[in-house]
C-alpha positions as CSV (number, residue, x, y, z in Angstrom):
1,M,56.7,-11.4,-8.5
2,A,55.8,-13.9,-11.2
3,G,52.6,-14.8,-9.3
4,I,51.6,-11.2,-9.0
5,S,52.0,-10.6,-12.7
6,K,49.7,-13.4,-13.5
7,L,46.8,-11.8,-11.7
8,G,46.2,-9.3,-14.5
9,I,45.9,-6.2,-12.3
10,R,48.1,-3.8,-14.2
11,N,45.0,-1.9,-15.2
12,R,43.3,-2.1,-11.8
13,P,44.6,0.9,-9.9
14,E,42.1,0.4,-7.1
15,I,43.9,-2.8,-6.1
16,M,47.0,-2.8,-3.9
17,I,48.4,-6.1,-2.9
18,A,50.2,-7.0,0.4
19,A,52.1,-10.2,0.3
20,P,53.1,-11.4,3.8
21,E,55.6,-14.2,4.2
22,S,52.9,-16.6,5.5
23,V,49.2,-16.8,4.7
24,S,48.5,-20.3,6.0
25,G,44.8,-20.9,7.0
26,F,43.3,-18.2,4.8
27,A,42.0,-20.6,2.2
28,G,39.2,-21.7,4.5
29,F,38.0,-18.2,5.1
30,V,38.0,-17.4,1.4
31,N,36.2,-20.7,0.5
32,E,33.5,-19.8,3.1
33,I,32.7,-16.5,1.3
34,R,32.7,-18.2,-2.1
35,K,30.3,-20.9,-0.9
36,W,27.7,-18.4,0.3
37,E,28.2,-16.2,-2.8
38,W,27.5,-19.3,-5.0
39,V,24.3,-20.0,-3.0
40,Q,23.2,-16.4,-3.5
41,T,23.9,-16.5,-7.3
42,N,22.7,-20.0,-8.1
43,T,19.7,-20.7,-5.8
44,A,16.5,-19.6,-7.6
45,E,14.3,-20.3,-4.6
46,L,15.8,-17.3,-2.8
47,N,13.9,-15.0,-5.1
48,G,10.6,-15.9,-3.4
49,D,11.9,-16.1,0.2
50,R,13.0,-12.8,1.6
51,F,14.0,-14.3,5.0
52,A,16.3,-16.8,3.3
53,M,17.8,-14.1,1.2
54,Q,18.4,-12.0,4.2
55,E,20.1,-14.9,6.0
56,V,22.4,-15.6,3.0
57,S,23.3,-11.9,2.9
58,R,24.1,-12.0,6.7
59,Q,26.3,-15.1,6.2
60,I,28.3,-13.5,3.4
61,T,28.8,-10.3,5.5
62,A,29.8,-12.4,8.5
63,A,32.3,-14.4,6.5
64,K,33.8,-11.3,5.0
65,T,34.1,-9.7,8.4
66,V,36.0,-12.7,9.7
67,L,38.4,-12.7,6.7
68,K,38.9,-8.9,7.1
69,D,39.7,-9.3,10.8
70,R,42.2,-12.0,10.2
71,T,43.8,-10.0,7.4
72,N,44.1,-6.9,9.6
73,H,45.6,-9.0,12.4
74,L,48.2,-10.5,10.0
75,L,49.1,-7.3,8.2
76,N,48.8,-5.1,11.3
77,V,49.4,-2.0,9.2
78,R,48.6,0.4,11.9
79,H,51.4,-0.8,14.1
80,F,54.4,-2.0,12.2
81,R,56.4,-4.6,14.1
82,D,60.1,-4.9,14.0
83,G,61.1,-7.5,11.5
84,Q,57.7,-7.4,9.8
85,S,58.2,-8.6,6.2
86,I,55.4,-7.6,3.8
87,A,55.9,-7.0,0.1
88,W,53.6,-4.3,-1.5
89,F,52.5,-4.2,-5.1
90,H,50.4,-1.7,-7.1
91,K,49.3,-2.1,-10.7
92,G,51.4,-5.3,-10.8
93,K,54.6,-3.5,-9.8
94,P,56.5,-3.8,-6.5
95,L,56.6,-0.7,-4.3
96,R,59.4,0.4,-2.0
97,K,59.4,-0.8,1.5
98,F,57.4,1.3,3.9
99,E,59.2,2.1,7.1
100,S,56.1,3.1,9.1
101,A,52.3,3.1,9.0
102,K,52.3,6.8,8.2
103,A,54.3,6.3,5.1
104,L,52.0,3.5,4.0
105,F,48.9,5.5,4.6
106,T,50.3,8.6,2.8
107,H,50.9,6.4,-0.3
108,V,47.4,4.9,-0.1
109,S,45.9,8.4,0.3
110,K,47.5,9.5,-2.9
111,I,46.1,6.5,-4.7
112,C,42.6,7.2,-3.4
113,D,42.8,10.8,-4.4
114,S,43.4,9.7,-8.0
115,L,40.8,7.0,-7.9
116,F,38.0,9.0,-6.2
117,P,38.2,12.6,-7.5
118,D,34.4,12.8,-7.2
119,S,34.1,11.5,-3.7
120,T,31.8,13.3,-1.2
121,R,33.5,15.4,1.5
122,L,31.3,14.6,4.5
123,T,32.7,15.3,7.9
124,N,30.5,13.1,10.0
125,E,32.0,10.0,11.6
126,L,28.6,8.6,12.6
127,L,27.3,8.6,9.0
128,N,30.4,8.4,6.7
129,R,31.1,4.7,7.3
130,R,30.8,1.4,5.5
131,K,28.8,-0.1,8.4
132,L,26.9,2.0,10.9
133,S,26.5,1.2,14.6
134,S,22.9,0.3,15.6
135,A,22.6,3.8,17.2
136,A,23.8,5.5,14.1
137,A,21.6,3.4,11.9
138,G,18.6,4.4,14.0
139,A,19.5,8.1,13.9
140,R,19.9,7.9,10.1
141,S,16.5,6.2,9.8
142,R,14.9,9.0,11.8
143,L,16.7,11.7,9.7
144,I,15.5,10.1,6.5
145,G,11.9,10.1,7.9
146,H,12.3,13.8,8.5
147,V,13.6,14.4,5.0
148,L,10.7,12.6,3.4
149,E,8.0,14.1,5.6
150,N,9.2,17.5,6.8
151,A,11.2,19.0,3.9
152,T,9.3,22.3,4.1
153,L,10.1,22.9,7.8
154,P,13.2,24.5,9.4
155,F,15.6,21.8,10.7
156,L,13.2,19.3,9.0
157,G,10.9,19.7,12.0
158,M,13.4,18.8,14.6
159,D,13.9,20.9,17.8
160,P,17.2,22.9,17.3
161,S,17.6,23.2,21.1
162,K,18.1,19.4,21.3
163,K,21.1,17.6,20.0
164,P,20.3,14.0,19.1
165,P,22.7,12.2,16.7
166,E,20.4,12.8,13.8
167,M,20.7,16.6,14.4
168,S,24.5,16.4,13.9
169,M,23.9,14.3,10.7
170,Y,21.5,16.9,9.5
171,L,23.8,19.8,10.2
172,S,26.9,18.2,8.5
173,A,25.2,16.4,5.6
174,L,22.2,18.5,4.7
175,K,22.5,22.0,6.2
176,A,26.2,22.5,5.5
177,S,25.9,21.1,2.0
178,N,22.9,23.3,1.1
179,L,20.8,20.3,0.3
180,H,18.2,21.7,2.7
181,F,17.9,25.4,2.4
182,E,15.5,28.3,2.8
183,G,14.5,30.0,-0.5
184,K,11.9,32.6,-1.5
185,S,9.1,30.1,-1.1
186,G,10.3,28.6,2.2
187,W,12.4,25.6,3.2
188,R,12.9,22.8,0.7
189,I,15.2,20.0,-0.5
190,Q,17.2,20.7,-3.6
191,L,20.1,19.0,-5.4
192,P,23.3,21.0,-5.4
193,S,24.7,23.1,-8.2
194,S,28.3,23.7,-9.0
195,K,28.2,27.0,-7.2
196,N,27.0,25.8,-3.8
197,D,28.3,22.2,-3.7
198,T,30.3,22.6,-0.4
199,C,30.4,18.8,0.3
200,N,30.9,17.7,-3.4
201,F,27.6,15.8,-3.5
202,K,26.8,16.9,-7.1
203,P,28.9,14.2,-8.8
204,A,27.1,11.5,-6.7
205,F,23.7,12.9,-7.7
206,D,24.7,13.3,-11.3
207,L,25.9,9.7,-11.5
208,L,22.7,8.5,-9.8
209,R,20.5,10.3,-12.3
210,Q,22.8,9.1,-15.2
211,I,22.5,5.5,-14.1
212,L,18.7,5.7,-13.9
213,Q,18.4,7.5,-17.2
214,S,20.6,4.9,-18.9
215,K,17.9,2.3,-18.2
216,S,15.5,4.2,-20.7
217,G,12.6,4.0,-18.3
218,G,13.5,0.5,-17.1
219,R,14.1,-0.5,-13.5
220,I,17.3,-1.0,-11.6
221,K,17.9,-2.9,-8.3
222,L,18.9,-0.6,-5.5
223,S,21.7,-3.1,-4.6
224,D,23.1,-2.6,-8.1
225,L,22.6,1.2,-7.9
226,F,24.4,1.4,-4.5
227,S,27.2,-0.8,-5.9
228,E,27.7,1.6,-8.9
229,L,27.8,4.6,-6.5
230,S,30.3,3.0,-4.3
231,R,32.8,2.5,-7.1
232,P,35.3,5.0,-8.5
233,P,35.1,7.9,-9.2
234,V,32.4,8.6,-6.5
235,G,33.1,5.9,-3.9
236,A,30.2,6.8,-1.7
237,R,30.1,4.7,1.5
238,E,27.2,2.5,2.5
239,G,26.3,4.5,5.5
240,V,25.5,7.7,3.5
241,L,23.9,6.0,0.4
242,P,20.3,5.7,1.8
243,L,20.3,9.3,2.9
244,L,21.5,10.5,-0.5
245,L,18.8,8.4,-2.1
246,A,16.1,9.9,0.1
247,V,17.3,13.4,-0.8
248,F,17.1,12.5,-4.5
249,C,13.6,11.0,-4.1
250,V,12.3,14.2,-2.6
251,A,14.1,16.5,-5.0
252,E,13.0,14.4,-8.0
253,S,9.7,13.2,-6.6
254,Q,7.8,13.8,-9.9
255,H,10.3,11.5,-11.8
256,V,11.0,8.7,-9.3
257,A,9.1,5.5,-9.0
258,M,10.0,2.8,-6.4
259,Y,9.1,-0.9,-6.4
260,E,9.2,-3.4,-3.5
261,E,9.4,-7.0,-4.5
262,G,8.0,-6.0,-8.0
263,A,5.0,-4.0,-6.7
264,F,4.7,-0.3,-7.3
265,V,5.1,1.7,-4.0
266,Q,2.5,4.5,-3.6
267,D,4.2,6.4,-0.8
268,I,7.9,6.6,-0.3
269,D,8.2,7.0,3.4
270,G,10.5,6.3,6.4
271,P,9.4,2.7,7.1
272,L,10.1,1.9,3.4
273,F,13.6,3.2,3.7
274,E,14.2,1.2,6.9
275,R,13.4,-1.9,5.0
276,L,15.4,-0.7,2.0
277,A,18.5,-0.1,4.0
278,K,18.5,-3.7,5.2
279,V,17.7,-5.5,2.0
280,P,18.2,-3.2,-1.0
281,E,18.2,-6.2,-3.4
282,L,14.4,-6.4,-2.8
283,F,13.8,-2.9,-4.1
284,E,13.9,-1.4,-7.6
285,M,13.9,2.2,-8.8
286,Q,12.8,3.8,-12.0
287,Y,13.3,7.3,-13.5
288,C,10.1,8.4,-15.4
289,K,10.8,11.7,-17.0
290,L,8.3,12.6,-19.7
291,S,9.5,13.6,-23.1
292,G,8.5,13.6,-26.8
293,V,5.0,13.5,-28.4
294,R,3.4,11.9,-25.4
295,S,3.3,15.3,-23.7
296,E,0.1,16.2,-25.5
297,V,-1.7,13.2,-24.1
298,F,-0.2,13.6,-20.7
299,N,-1.3,17.2,-20.3
300,K,-4.9,16.1,-21.0
301,L,-4.6,13.3,-18.5
302,L,-3.4,15.8,-15.9
303,K,-6.8,17.5,-16.0
304,V,-8.6,14.2,-15.6
305,V,-6.9,13.3,-12.3
306,D,-7.0,16.9,-11.1
307,A,-3.4,16.7,-10.0
308,N,-2.1,19.3,-7.5
309,V,1.3,20.3,-8.9
310,D,3.6,22.8,-7.3
311,D,4.0,25.9,-9.5
312,S,7.8,25.8,-8.9
313,R,8.2,22.8,-11.3
314,E,6.8,21.1,-14.4
315,P,4.4,18.2,-13.9
316,D,5.5,14.7,-14.9
317,L,4.4,11.1,-15.1
318,I,4.3,10.4,-11.4
319,D,1.9,13.4,-10.9
320,V,-0.7,11.5,-12.9
321,V,0.1,7.9,-12.0
322,Q,0.2,8.4,-8.2
323,P,-3.4,9.8,-7.9
324,L,-4.6,7.0,-10.1
325,V,-2.9,4.3,-8.1
326,Q,-4.0,5.9,-4.8
327,F,-7.6,6.0,-6.2
328,A,-7.4,2.3,-6.9
329,A,-5.9,1.5,-3.5
330,T,-8.8,3.2,-1.6
331,L,-11.6,1.5,-3.6
332,P,-14.1,-0.4,-1.4
333,E,-13.7,-4.1,-1.5
334,Y,-17.1,-4.4,-3.2
335,T,-15.9,-2.1,-6.1
336,R,-12.8,-4.2,-6.5
337,N,-14.8,-7.4,-6.7
338,T,-18.0,-6.6,-8.6
339,T,-18.7,-7.3,-12.2
340,K,-21.5,-4.7,-12.4
341,L,-19.4,-2.2,-14.3
342,S,-19.1,-1.6,-18.1
343,K,-16.5,-3.6,-20.0
344,S,-14.1,-0.6,-20.3
345,S,-14.5,0.3,-16.6
346,L,-13.7,-3.3,-15.5
347,A,-10.6,-3.2,-17.7
348,I,-9.5,0.2,-16.3
349,R,-10.1,-0.9,-12.7
350,D,-8.0,-4.0,-13.2
351,A,-5.2,-2.1,-14.9
352,L,-5.1,0.4,-12.0
353,M,-5.1,-2.3,-9.4
354,N,-2.3,-4.3,-11.1
355,A,-0.2,-1.3,-12.2
356,E,3.5,-2.0,-12.3
357,E,5.1,0.5,-14.7
358,P,3.9,4.2,-14.7
359,A,4.6,4.7,-18.5
360,T,3.1,1.3,-19.4
361,L,0.0,2.1,-17.4
362,L,-0.6,5.5,-18.9
363,F,0.4,4.9,-22.5
364,K,-0.4,1.2,-23.1
365,E,-2.8,-0.5,-20.6
366,L,-5.3,2.4,-20.0
367,P,-5.5,3.3,-23.7
368,K,-6.2,-0.4,-24.5
369,A,-8.9,-0.5,-21.8
370,C,-10.5,2.6,-23.5
371,G,-10.4,0.9,-26.9
372,V,-7.6,3.0,-28.5
373,P,-4.1,1.9,-29.5
374,A,-1.0,2.5,-27.3
375,V,0.4,6.0,-27.3
376,S,3.7,5.9,-29.2
377,A,6.8,7.7,-27.9
378,S,7.9,8.6,-31.4
379,R,4.6,9.0,-33.4
380,R,2.0,11.7,-32.8
381,M,-1.4,10.2,-31.9
382,D,-4.6,11.1,-33.9
383,P,-6.4,13.9,-31.9
384,K,-9.7,12.0,-32.2
385,L,-8.1,9.0,-30.5
386,V,-6.6,11.2,-27.8
387,Q,-10.0,12.6,-27.1
388,K,-11.6,9.1,-27.1
389,Y,-9.0,8.0,-24.6
390,V,-9.3,10.9,-22.2
391,R,-13.1,11.0,-22.3
392,G,-13.3,7.2,-21.9
393,L,-10.9,7.3,-18.9
394,K,-12.8,10.2,-17.2
395,K,-16.2,8.4,-17.7
396,S,-14.9,5.1,-16.4
397,L,-13.3,6.7,-13.4
398,G,-16.6,8.3,-12.5
399,E,-18.4,5.0,-12.9
400,I,-15.9,3.2,-10.7
401,R,-16.1,6.0,-8.1
402,G,-19.9,5.7,-8.1
403,C,-20.0,1.9,-7.9
404,F,-20.5,1.5,-4.2
405,P,-22.9,4.5,-3.8
406,S,-24.9,2.9,-6.6
407,L,-25.1,-0.3,-4.5
408,L,-26.4,1.7,-1.5
409,S,-29.0,3.3,-3.8
410,R,-30.2,-0.1,-4.8
411,I,-30.4,-1.1,-1.1
412,E,-32.6,1.9,-0.6
413,K,-34.9,1.1,-3.5
414,S,-35.3,-2.5,-2.3
415,L,-36.4,-1.2,1.1
416,A,-38.9,1.1,-0.5
417,K,-40.3,-1.7,-2.7
418,E,-40.7,-4.3,0.0
419,F,-42.4,-1.8,2.4
420,G,-44.7,-0.6,-0.5
421,L,-43.4,3.0,-0.3
422,K,-42.8,5.4,-3.2
423,S,-40.7,7.9,-1.3
424,E,-36.9,8.0,-1.2
425,G,-34.0,9.6,0.6
426,E,-34.9,11.4,3.9
427,K,-38.6,11.0,3.4
428,L,-38.3,7.2,3.1
429,R,-36.0,7.0,6.0
430,A,-38.3,9.1,8.2
431,N,-41.2,6.8,7.4
432,L,-39.3,3.6,8.1
433,A,-37.7,5.1,11.2
434,Q,-41.1,5.8,12.7
435,R,-42.3,2.3,11.9
436,G,-39.2,0.8,13.4
437,R,-39.3,2.8,16.7
438,D,-43.0,2.1,17.1
439,L,-42.6,-1.6,16.8
440,A,-39.3,-2.0,18.6
441,V,-40.8,-1.3,22.1
442,H,-43.3,-4.1,21.7
443,V,-41.4,-7.1,20.2
444,T,-38.9,-9.4,21.8
445,E,-37.9,-11.8,18.9
446,A,-34.3,-11.0,18.2
447,S,-34.2,-10.6,14.4
448,I,-37.4,-8.5,14.2
449,K,-36.3,-6.3,17.1
450,A,-32.8,-5.8,15.6
451,F,-34.4,-4.8,12.3
452,A,-36.8,-2.4,13.9
453,L,-34.0,-0.8,15.9
454,R,-31.8,-0.4,12.8
455,L,-34.7,1.2,10.9
456,G,-35.3,3.6,13.8
457,D,-31.7,4.7,14.2
458,D,-31.6,8.4,13.3
459,R,-28.0,9.0,14.5
460,L,-26.2,7.6,11.5
461,P,-25.7,9.5,8.2
462,Q,-27.8,8.2,5.3
463,D,-25.1,6.1,3.7
464,K,-24.0,4.5,7.0
465,W,-27.7,3.8,7.9
466,L,-28.1,1.9,4.6
467,E,-24.8,0.1,5.2
468,S,-26.1,-0.8,8.7
469,L,-29.3,-2.3,7.4
470,G,-27.5,-4.1,4.6
471,S,-25.1,-5.7,7.2
472,L,-27.9,-6.9,9.4
473,V,-30.1,-8.4,6.6
474,A,-27.2,-10.1,4.7
475,A,-25.0,-10.8,7.7
476,K,-22.1,-9.1,5.9
477,P,-21.1,-5.4,5.5
478,P,-22.1,-4.2,2.0
479,I,-18.6,-2.8,1.5
480,R,-17.4,-6.4,1.5
481,W,-20.1,-7.9,-0.7
482,Y,-19.7,-9.8,-3.9
483,D,-22.4,-9.7,-6.5
484,Q,-24.1,-12.9,-5.1
485,D,-24.4,-11.2,-1.7
486,E,-26.7,-8.6,-3.2
487,L,-29.1,-11.4,-4.3
488,K,-29.0,-12.9,-0.9
489,F,-29.8,-9.5,0.6
490,N,-32.9,-9.1,-1.6
491,Q,-34.2,-12.6,-0.8
492,A,-33.6,-12.2,3.0
493,L,-35.2,-8.7,2.9
494,I,-38.4,-10.0,1.4
495,E,-38.8,-12.5,4.3
496,L,-37.8,-10.1,7.0
497,V,-40.1,-7.3,5.9
498,L,-43.0,-9.8,5.6
499,R,-42.4,-10.9,9.2
500,F,-42.1,-7.2,10.2
501,K,-45.5,-6.4,8.7
502,D,-47.1,-9.5,10.2
503,T,-45.8,-8.6,13.6
504,A,-46.9,-5.0,13.2
505,S,-50.4,-6.2,12.3
506,L,-50.6,-8.1,15.6
507,V,-49.4,-5.2,17.7
508,Y,-51.6,-2.7,15.9
509,P,-54.7,-4.7,14.7
510,K,-56.8,-1.5,14.5
511,G,-54.1,1.1,13.9
512,A,-53.1,1.5,17.6
513,A,-51.2,-0.4,20.2
514,S,-53.4,-3.1,21.8
515,T,-53.3,-4.4,25.4
516,S,-55.0,-7.7,24.3
517,E,-53.2,-11.0,23.7
518,S,-52.9,-11.3,19.9
519,V,-52.0,-13.9,17.4
520,R,-52.1,-13.9,13.6
521,L,-53.6,-17.0,12.0
522,S,-53.1,-18.0,8.4
523,L,-54.5,-21.2,6.8
524,L,-53.8,-22.4,3.2
525,Q,-56.4,-24.8,1.6
526,S,-55.5,-27.5,-1.0
527,S,-57.4,-25.3,-3.5
528,G,-54.7,-22.6,-3.1
529,V,-57.0,-20.2,-1.2
530,E,-55.4,-18.7,1.8
531,K,-57.4,-17.2,4.7
532,S,-55.9,-15.3,7.6
533,C,-57.0,-13.1,10.5
534,V,-55.7,-11.5,13.7
535,L,-57.3,-13.0,16.8
536,E,-57.4,-11.3,20.2
537,I,-58.2,-12.2,23.8
538,S,-59.0,-9.1,25.8
539,P,-58.2,-9.0,29.5
540,K,-61.9,-9.4,30.4
541,Q,-62.1,-12.6,28.3
542,K,-59.1,-14.1,29.8
543,S,-60.8,-16.3,32.5
544,E,-63.4,-17.6,30.0
545,A,-60.7,-18.3,27.4
546,T,-58.8,-20.4,30.0
547,R,-61.9,-22.5,30.6
548,V,-62.5,-23.1,26.9
549,E,-58.8,-23.9,26.3
550,K,-59.0,-26.7,28.9
551,E,-62.1,-28.2,27.2
552,I,-60.5,-28.2,23.8
553,E,-57.3,-29.7,25.2
554,K,-59.3,-32.8,26.3
555,L,-60.2,-33.4,22.6
556,F,-56.5,-33.2,21.6
557,K,-55.5,-35.8,24.2
558,K,-57.9,-38.4,22.7
559,N,-56.8,-37.9,19.0
560,R,-54.4,-35.1,18.3
561,Q,-54.4,-35.3,14.4
562,L,-58.2,-35.5,14.2
563,A,-58.6,-32.6,16.6
564,L,-56.2,-30.5,14.6
565,A,-58.0,-31.3,11.3
566,V,-61.4,-30.6,12.7
567,T,-60.2,-27.3,14.4
568,A,-58.7,-26.2,11.1
569,K,-62.0,-26.9,9.3
570,I,-64.0,-25.0,11.8
571,L,-61.6,-22.1,11.6
572,I,-61.8,-21.9,7.8
573,K,-65.6,-21.7,8.0
574,N,-65.5,-19.0,10.6
575,I,-62.6,-16.8,9.4
576,G,-63.9,-13.6,7.9
577,K,-67.5,-13.9,9.4
């Protein structure tokens, strides 16, 4: 009795102590748990190694399971044995001796009723557990996926004629509790009110919201959130917590932001909850409800992003942040890497790509990028500054959106310039396509033929056609270019178009395809004067040409260098005559 009083548990009604006569061997089991908990708390390296963190969590769970099993075996409260001697204590005081398991459980039930007045009343043995079986966990994951994706469908899109385990979970946890119901505008997820809270879920959701709001816009780890919800007076079990959280995320979607390993999550979906249920310590949650003088700025930003908000609710922070973050996530790689944007557009692009906090993004980082001070939560902003912020953001978003199309436009202008054409758009393409098709059937050299075929490809849309040419010339898709790749493209295009023209001049020396054997000769003198011509050997001249070729080859065998020099001199004299 003296030892029990020293534990300091008089004000801990949730603790009931059983003191068997012998507890030898238990110290090792307790020490094993304490060792792994020490590792979890004091090893900083775990924060950057999710696999190691998961392994530590598994080891703690395994050690606790072993201790629990040995405790249950020792106490054997379900089947009292004759002569069993266990002393029971509650709030530091001894209890009467229990004659049967029923008497013990009746007393424990009364204690639990007083400790957990706000506990949920969920009659589903698959779900309402501390640890789910693998089959039940899979069914819960599928149900959560339906909640997140099919909230507007009857039975969350499931076939009511079939009875998988997730259907029984749905009927008992969502349908019977009125969390999923059909209103005037159709089926939807809603949080319970006092009038229709048949499963007593309202206290759990109220506490969840209260915990989030107490952070004043800050984040909370889901492992800490789950821990709070599992304590008195709610005492929600681990099996049902992810489902309750999914329901809350749908019902409060405009206020909820989720983070995985510190990064903002754009879409809260089923796969995310599968990971969340396994390692909640890697996830954080934030409640972003708009209030105060920032509303004026927010309402103007809402028009900038053209947010699609359901008429049944008021818009909030996430309605603006989510389209902006999704916009940044879908930017082409070129747009993410280029520096060919204005200073403010570069700052806005980087702020969107590195966004972590919705409120910080909208009211601090984006205003700074637009050259205005942060938007205070307590002091009204000058209307001129609000206008400057909104207009600057809208202008920069347009510039960022048009960055890659502008690159394609420059590719088009480079093609027109090198081919000496003044047309653009479809007219330019039609002209180049005809040139490409005409030449492609006559050439065999790989690079010229590939260029001619790309020019002549009329099946692709205009933008894809320009991307195709850019990929060929620069050996890299324009969508993945850096700024230096555009310079490489322009240099390579000059050389390729020159070769294309020279080849075309051989195939069409007089404006039409020739049957003669042709070669283009170009000679540069030391004076800088260049002379060139296209030489042909017709079919009728072929036998005579062969005879002359053999005579000239005799001179090259005697003195090759001298023969080359003399031949060049004779050619220079005769080119153009």
